[in-house]
C-alpha positions in Angstrom: 0.0 0.0 0.0 2.7 2.5 1.0 4.8 1.6 -2.2 1.9 1.8 -4.4 0.8 5.4 -2.9 4.4 6.7 -3.4 4.7 5.7 -7.1 1.2 7.1 -7.8 2.0 10.3 -6.1 5.2 10.6 -8.2 3.2 9.7 -11.6 0.8 12.5 -10.6 3.4 15.0 -10.0 4.9 14.0 -13.4 1.6 14.8 -15.0 1.1 18.0 -13.3 4.6 19.3 -13.9 5.2 18.2 -17.4 2.0 19.7 -18.6 1.9 17.8 -21.9 -0.9 16.8 -23.9 -2.0 12.9 -23.2 -0.6 13.0 -19.8 -3.3 15.3 -18.2 -5.0 12.0 -16.7 -1.7 11.3 -14.6 -2.3 14.4 -12.8 -5.5 12.9 -11.0 -3.3 10.4 -9.6 -1.9 12.7 -6.9 -4.6 12.8 -4.4 -5.3 9.0 -4.3 -1.6 8.4 -4.6 -1.1 10.6 -1.3 -4.1 8.9 0.6 -2.5 5.4 -0.2 1.0 6.7 0.7 -0.3 8.2 4.0 -2.3 5.1 5.0 0.4 2.8 4.2 3.0 4.8 6.2 0.8 4.8 9.2 0.3 1.2 9.2 4.0 0.4 8.7 5.7 2.5 11.5 5.5 1.6 15.0 6.3 5.1 16.6 5.2 8.6 16.2 8.9 9.6 15.8 9.2 7.2 13.0 6.1 8.6 11.4 7.6 12.1 11.3 11.0 11.0 10.2 9.8 9.0 7.1 7.1 11.4 6.2 9.7 14.3 6.1 12.1 12.1 3.8 9.1 11.4 1.5 8.0 14.9 1.4 11.4 16.0 0.5 11.5 13.5 -2.5 8.0 14.8 -3.7 9.5 18.3 -3.5 12.6 17.3 -5.6 10.4 15.2 -7.9 8.3 18.3 -8.8 11.3 20.5 -9.5 13.0 17.9 -11.7 9.9 17.2 -13.6 9.4 21.0 -14.0 13.0 21.3 -15.3 12.6 18.4 -17.8 9.5 20.0 -19.2 11.5 22.6 -21.0 12.6 19.9 -23.5 10.4 19.5 -26.3 11.5 16.0 -27.4 13.1 14.4 -24.2 10.8 15.5 -21.5 8.6 12.3 -21.6 11.3 9.7 -21.8 13.7 11.6 -19.4 11.0 11.8 -16.8 10.1 8.2 -17.1 13.7 7.2 -16.5 13.9 9.8 -13.6 10.8 8.4 -12.3 12.2 4.9 -12.2 15.3 6.0 -10.6 13.7 8.0 -8.0 11.6 5.0 -7.0 14.4 2.8 -6.8 16.8 5.2 -4.9 13.9 5.9 -2.4 13.3 2.1 -1.7 17.0 1.7 -1.0 17.7 4.5 1.3 14.5 4.0 3.3 15.1 2.3 6.9 14.9 -1.4 6.2 15.8 -4.4 8.3 18.8 -2.4 9.7 16.3 0.0 11.6 13.0 -1.8 11.7 12.9 -5.3 12.8 10.9 -7.5 10.7 7.7 -8.8 12.0 7.4 -12.6 12.5 5.5 -14.6 9.7 3.2 -17.6 10.3 1.5 -20.1 8.4 0.5 -23.8 8.2 3.2 -26.6 8.3 3.8 -27.9 4.8 2.8 -31.5 6.1 0.5 -32.3 9.1 -1.3 -29.3 9.0 -3.5 -30.0 12.0 -2.8 -31.2 15.5 -5.5 -33.5 16.9 -5.7 -34.8 20.6 -7.6 -38.2 20.6 -9.9 -38.6 23.6 -9.1 -42.4 24.0 -6.4 -44.6 22.6 -9.1 -47.3 22.0 -10.4 -45.1 19.1 -7.1 -45.1 17.3 -7.7 -47.9 14.7 -11.3 -46.4 13.9 -9.5 -43.1 13.7 -7.1 -44.2 11.2 -9.6 -46.0 9.0 -11.8 -42.9 9.1 -8.8 -40.5 8.2 -7.9 -42.8 5.3 -11.5 -42.9 4.1 -11.3 -39.0 3.7 -8.1 -39.2 1.8 -5.9 -38.0 4.4 -3.0 -39.5 6.5 -2.3 -39.1 10.0 0.9 -39.8 12.3 1.6 -39.5 16.1 2.9 -36.2 16.5 4.8 -36.6 19.9 6.8 -39.2 21.8 7.7 -38.0 25.3 9.8 -40.3 27.5 7.2 -40.0 30.2 4.1 -40.3 28.5 2.0 -41.0 31.6 2.7 -37.5 32.8 1.4 -35.6 29.8 -1.5 -35.7 27.2 1.1 -35.0 24.4 1.4 -38.6 23.4 -2.4 -38.5 22.6 -1.7 -35.8 19.8 -1.6 -36.8 16.1 -1.0 -34.8 13.1 -3.5 -34.9 10.0 -2.0 -34.3 6.5 -4.5 -32.6 4.2 -4.0 -32.4 0.5 -3.2 -28.8 -0.8 -6.4 -28.6 -2.7 -8.6 -29.1 0.4 -6.9 -26.4 2.6 -9.2 -23.8 1.5 -11.9 -25.7 3.6 -9.9 -26.0 6.8 -12.5 -24.8 9.0 -15.1 -27.2 7.7 -12.3 -30.1 7.9 -11.8 -29.1 11.6 -15.6 -29.4 12.2 -15.8 -32.9 10.5 -13.1 -34.1 12.7 -14.5 -32.7 15.9 -18.0 -34.2 14.8 -16.5 -37.8 14.8 -16.5 -37.7 18.9 -13.1 -39.2 19.1 -11.2 -36.2 19.7 -10.7 -33.7 22.9 -8.9 -30.8 20.7 -8.0 -29.9 17.1 -5.9 -27.0 16.2 -3.7 -25.8 13.2 -0.1 -26.8 13.2 1.1 -23.3 12.7 4.6 -22.4 11.5 6.7 -19.4 12.3 9.6 -17.6 10.4 12.4 -15.8 12.4 14.4 -13.1 10.7 17.5 -11.6 12.1 17.8 -7.6 12.0 21.1 -6.2 11.7 21.6 -3.3 14.1 23.8 -0.4 14.3 26.3 -0.8 17.1 25.8 1.9 19.9 28.8 3.9 21.1 31.5 2.0 23.0 31.2 2.0 26.7 34.2 1.9 29.0 32.8 -0.5 31.5 35.1 -2.1 34.3 34.0 -5.7 34.5 37.2 -7.3 35.5 37.0 -9.5 32.3 39.4 -9.3 29.2 36.9 -10.1 26.5 37.8 -7.4 23.7 34.0 -6.9 22.4 32.7 -5.8 26.0 32.9 -2.2 25.0 30.2 -2.9 22.4 27.9 -4.7 24.9 26.0 -1.7 26.5 23.4 -4.3 27.9 26.1 -5.4 30.5 26.0 -1.9 32.0 22.2 -1.6 32.3 22.2 -5.0 33.8 25.1 -4.2 36.3 26.9 -7.3 35.3 30.1 -5.8 37.3 28.1 -6.8 40.5 27.1 -10.0 39.4 30.7 -11.0 38.4 31.8 -9.7 41.9 29.3 -11.8 43.5 30.2 -14.9 41.4 33.7 -14.5 42.2 33.2 -14.4 45.9 33.0 -17.2 48.4 29.2 -16.6 49.0 28.1 -18.6 46.0 27.9 -22.4 46.2 26.7 -24.5 43.3 25.0 -27.8 43.8 24.9 -28.6 40.0 26.0 -27.5 36.6 22.7 -26.5 35.0 21.9 -26.8 31.3 20.4 -24.0 29.3 18.9 -25.3 26.0 18.7 -22.8 23.1 15.8 -24.1 21.0 16.4 -22.3 17.7 18.2 -22.7 14.5 21.0 -24.6 16.0 24.3 -23.4 17.6 27.7 -23.4 16.1 29.2 -25.8 18.7 32.6 -25.0 17.5 32.5 -21.3 17.9 35.7 -19.8 19.6 33.7 -18.2 22.2 31.0 -21.0 22.9 33.0 -24.4 22.4 34.1 -24.6 25.9 30.8 -23.9 27.3 28.9 -26.1 24.9 27.1 -29.5 26.0 26.1 -31.5 23.0 22.8 -33.4 23.1 23.1 -34.7 19.5 25.6 -33.9 16.8 22.7 -33.1 14.3 22.0 -29.9 16.6 25.6 -28.5 16.6 25.6 -26.3 13.6 23.7 -23.2 12.6 23.4 -22.6 9.0 20.9 -19.4 9.8 22.7 -17.7 12.7 19.8 -16.8 14.9 20.5 -19.8 17.5 24.2 -19.0 17.7 23.5 -15.4 18.5 21.1 -16.3 21.2 23.7 -18.7 22.7 26.4 -16.1 23.0 24.2 -13.7 24.9 23.4 -16.3 27.4 26.5 -18.3 27.6 29.6 -17.2 25.7 32.8 -18.0 27.4 33.8 -14.9 29.6 37.2 -13.7 30.5 38.8 -15.9 27.9 40.4 -12.9 26.0 38.0 -13.7 22.9 34.8 -12.1 21.7 32.0 -11.1 24.1 31.0 -11.7 27.8 27.9 -13.2 29.2 26.6 -14.9 32.2 29.0 -17.5 32.0 31.7 -15.8 34.2 33.1 -19.1 35.0 32.3 -22.5 33.7 31.0 -23.5 37.0 27.3 -22.6 36.7 25.7 -23.8 33.5 26.4 -25.0 30.0 24.7 -24.2 26.7 23.1 -26.9 24.7 21.2 -26.8 21.4 18.0 -28.4 20.0 17.1 -27.5 16.4 13.4 -26.6 16.1 13.7 -24.4 13.2 14.9 -25.1 9.6 18.0 -23.5 7.7 15.7 -20.7 6.5 14.4 -20.0 10.1 11.0 -21.5 9.8 9.4 -24.1 12.1 6.2 -25.7 12.8 4.3 -25.8 16.1 4.9 -29.6 16.1 8.6 -28.9 15.6 8.9 -26.6 18.5 6.9 -28.9 21.0 9.0 -31.8 19.8 12.0 -29.6 20.6 10.5 -28.9 24.1 10.1 -32.7 24.7 13.7 -33.5 23.6 15.3 -30.9 25.7 13.3 -31.9 28.9 14.0 -35.6 28.3 17.6 -35.0 28.0 17.9 -33.0 31.2 17.9 -29.3 30.3 17.1 -27.0 33.4 16.1 -24.0 31.4 14.7 -23.8 27.7 15.3 -20.5 25.9 13.0 -20.0 22.8 13.6 -16.7 20.8 10.9 -17.5 18.5 7.1 -17.4 18.1 4.4 -15.8 15.8 0.9 -14.4 15.9 -1.7 -17.1 16.6 -4.9 -17.5 14.6 -6.4 -18.9 17.9 -7.1 -17.4 21.2 -5.4 -20.4 22.9 -3.2 -23.0 21.8 -3.7 -26.3 24.0 -0.6 -28.3 22.6 1.8 -25.5 23.5 0.5 -25.3 27.0 0.5 -29.0 27.4 4.3 -29.0 26.2 5.1 -26.3 28.7 3.3 -28.3 31.6 5.5 -31.0 30.6 8.6 -29.2 31.0 7.4 -27.4 34.5 6.1 -30.8 35.9 9.8 -31.8 35.7 11.0 -28.6 37.2 12.3 -27.1 33.8 11.8 -23.3 33.4 10.6 -22.2 29.8 11.5 -18.7 28.6 10.2 -17.3 25.2 10.4 -13.8 23.5 7.4 -11.7 23.5 7.4 -11.0 19.7 8.6 -8.1 17.5 5.1 -6.6 16.2 4.6 -3.8 18.7 1.2 -5.6 19.6 -0.3 -7.4 22.6 1.9 -10.5 23.2 -1.2 -12.4 24.6 -1.9 -13.1 20.8 1.3 -14.6 20.2 2.6 -18.2 20.8 4.3 -19.9 22.7 5.0 -16.7 25.0 1.1 -16.9 25.7 1.3 -20.6 26.8 0.5 -21.2 30.6 3.7 -21.3 32.6 6.2 -19.5 30.2 8.2 -16.6 31.3 7.9 -14.1 28.6 10.5 -11.4 27.8 10.2 -8.0 26.3 12.8 -5.8 24.8 14.0 -2.4 26.0 16.7 -0.1 24.6 19.6 1.8 26.2 17.4 4.4 27.6 15.0 1.9 29.4 12.3 2.6 26.8 10.1 -0.3 25.5 11.7 -1.1 22.0 9.6 0.3 19.3 9.0 -3.1 17.9 8.5 -5.2 21.3 5.2 -6.7 21.9 3.5 -5.6 25.0 3.5 -8.0 27.8 0.8 -6.5 30.3 -1.5 -9.6 29.6 1.2 -12.3 30.0 1.0 -14.0 33.4 4.6 -14.0 34.0 6.9 -11.5 32.1 10.0 -9.4 32.5 12.2 -7.3 30.4 15.8 -7.5 29.1 17.9 -5.6 26.6 17.0 -6.2 23.1 18.4 -3.4 20.8 21.9 -3.3 19.4 22.8 -6.6 21.1 26.3 -7.7 20.1 26.9 -11.4 20.1 28.4 -14.5 18.4 27.7 -15.6 15.0 28.6 -18.8 13.2 32.3 -19.4 11.9 33.7 -17.3 14.8 31.9 -14.1 13.7 30.2 -11.5 15.7 27.2 -9.0 15.1 24.7 -6.8 16.6 21.0 -7.5 16.2 17.6 -6.2 17.5 14.7 -8.2 18.8 13.0 -9.8 21.7 14.9 -12.8 20.4 18.0 -11.1 21.7 16.2 -10.1 25.1 15.1 -13.7 26.0 18.6 -15.4 26.4 19.6 -12.7 28.8 16.8 -14.0 31.0 17.9 -17.5 30.2 21.4 -17.3 31.1 20.5 -15.6 34.6 18.1 -18.5 35.2 20.9 -20.9 34.4 22.9 -19.5 37.3 19.9 -19.4 39.6 19.2 -23.0 38.9 22.9 -24.1 39.5 22.5 -22.7 43.0 19.0 -23.9 43.8 18.2 -26.8 41.2 14.7 -27.3 42.9 13.7 -23.5 41.9 10.3 -23.7 40.2 9.4 -21.3 37.3 6.8 -19.3 39.5 9.5 -19.0 42.4 12.1 -17.7 39.7 9.5 -15.3 38.3 8.7 -14.0 41.6 12.5 -13.4 42.3 13.0 -11.6 38.7 10.2 -9.3 39.4 10.9 -8.3 42.9 14.6 -7.7 42.4 14.1 -6.0 39.0 13.8 -2.4 38.2 11.3 -0.2 36.7 11.8 0.8 33.1 10.1 3.8 31.4 7.1 1.8 30.5 6.9 -1.1 33.3 3.3 -1.9 32.7 3.9 -2.9 29.2 7.5 -4.3 29.6 7.5 -6.0 33.1 10.5 -5.1 35.3 14.1 -5.1 33.9 16.0 -8.0 35.4 18.9 -7.2 37.7 21.2 -10.3 37.8 23.1 -9.5 41.1 20.1 -8.9 42.9 18.3 -12.0 41.7 21.3 -14.3 42.6 21.4 -12.6 46.2 17.7 -13.4 46.6 18.4 -17.0 45.6 21.4 -17.4 48.0 19.2 -15.6 50.9 16.3 -18.1 50.1 14.1 -15.0 49.3 11.3 -16.6 47.6 
């Protein structure tokens, strides 16, 4: 809408300024073009500041275009072809100088899984054979969706996928109704997919923070100052902290580059197939939570020493950054069954349903085994209650703030999420595959700050529950400039002190 309006306005200006016979009709495009441009701009930007900034830039373009077309009108023979070339060049130039991913994080996209478009919970295993026969009679196929080790403790082993031919997907609501009418199901929901995208960010001015570590990129990690990591490092170096186990923080994402120079010494492998990252998103999140600190390489993290927790990886997203609800839930089950203490999910998307039962059941499977689940709030500047899996029962959701403690312009609001906190999520510098580093924006970057802190807390008190952990994070956190919509900003040293003091 925005681009169409911009081009129509330029065409209208060309018709007005050239004043050539045959082009009069183009002049009528100015008013509708400006209307579409304004509507598209309002729906595209997320803050009033962005609106004024972008509209000012566009109005300058329009003024320059009008002057250019007026100048070209003096030529009798070249006015029209030259104006067309100028129009195309201006449109191209405009699109390429506009703030793109560098300034405006892409919103998460969603859709249906390519196969197994529906997730169905059967009410009784005795109906399984009849279910399979009925599904076959419809021309569809079905498979068991999940296989948790402790099936008796969850309903997840009652879930099946239904694979529907592409030519029938337009009737999905009718198909769901038909399935529900069999009387053999407790629940039917779409097997939705999400698509994560990394947003490059400008690195903020270097900060001279005395953290007592020698990681060379610390000066580019402004978040360490806001989190007062120097206090945490001092506490972890003291005799006051005693660990009872080495916790495991699982990054459920695109994988993690297990051989990265700043991750390998703090990485625990669940399976070799998870130990690479063709996309880069998972590796970036892993570095935020647990890059090796004080090793003279790269960045610093919560892993002040290797005594508290290790990072592991479970791939739930494909190389392109997409994954289905089934993929993510299977990742939750795998991580829990392999002994993870904290699950960090920097993923999600807008849900077409008010609630998704399978996600909540998967999180319950984790919390029943005393595993804390963390999820990013989402990057759409909307209500996080409409996004999954952050809206699942039992999840600690994480919004993003900038270096002024403002809610990041893209961050979803978490005021309707039962347990939610805030962490830095703008210009976050961290690890990338093949020993690289970069800064990115997103609530994806905020979530692993919380996960890394929880890794330390669980190493000190392994029995710490999700509700107890959230209570500590909330009580020890500090207010942001929009606390109602962000939750409180985590303060690591104070949270660890509260765990040590048994202050639940």
